[in-house]
C-alpha positions in Angstrom: 104.6 85.9 110.0 105.2 86.8 113.3 101.5 87.0 115.8 102.3 90.6 117.9 99.7 92.4 119.8 98.2 95.1 119.7 99.3 97.8 121.9 96.2 99.7 122.4 93.8 97.1 123.3 96.1 93.0 123.6 94.6 91.6 121.0 96.2 89.1 118.6 97.5 90.8 115.6 100.6 90.6 112.2 101.0 92.6 109.7 101.3 92.7 106.1 101.5 94.8 102.8 99.6 94.6 100.8 99.3 94.1 97.5 98.9 96.7 95.5 101.4 99.8 96.8 102.7 97.2 99.7 101.4 99.3 102.7 101.4 97.9 106.0 98.9 97.3 107.5 97.2 95.4 111.0 95.0 92.4 110.4 93.4 90.1 113.3 95.0 87.4 114.0 91.5 84.8 113.9 90.6 84.9 110.2 86.2 84.9 110.2 83.9 84.7 107.3 83.4 87.7 106.1 86.5 89.1 106.1 87.8 91.8 103.9 91.8 90.5 102.9 92.9 87.8 102.1 95.6 86.2 101.8 97.9 86.2 98.9 100.3 83.0 98.9 102.7 84.2 95.7 103.9 86.4 97.7 106.7 85.8 100.1 105.8 86.3 102.7 102.6 86.2 101.6 100.4 89.7 101.3 96.6 91.2 101.7 94.7 91.5 98.8 90.6 92.2 99.1 89.1 89.9 99.1 85.8 89.3 96.1 82.7 87.8 95.7 84.9 85.0 93.1 87.9 84.6 95.2 88.3 80.3 96.1 86.6 79.6 99.7 89.7 79.9 102.2 90.8 82.0 105.8 89.5 85.6 105.7 90.6 88.8 108.2 90.0 91.8 108.9 91.8 95.1 110.1 92.5 95.2 113.4 92.5 99.2 112.0 88.3 99.0 111.6 87.6 97.0 114.6 90.1 98.2 118.1 88.3 98.5 120.0 90.6 101.0 121.8 92.0 102.7 118.7 93.6 106.0 119.3 94.3 105.2 123.2 97.1 103.8 125.0 
């Protein structure tokens, strides 16, 4: 996955598809302990899936749609 920049706030992001319906979403490039998504490495390239309580430890990411400080601005 290639790191890119948000066109509104210039934050580091990467685009991926969701496991369930293959919708493209931007994820923040920096993992956080309580992130909503985890990467499913069984896909090539990896896809985003919702992190669940029983999942093994690993990197978690937030959707940049939620965290963008300047969403909707250009």
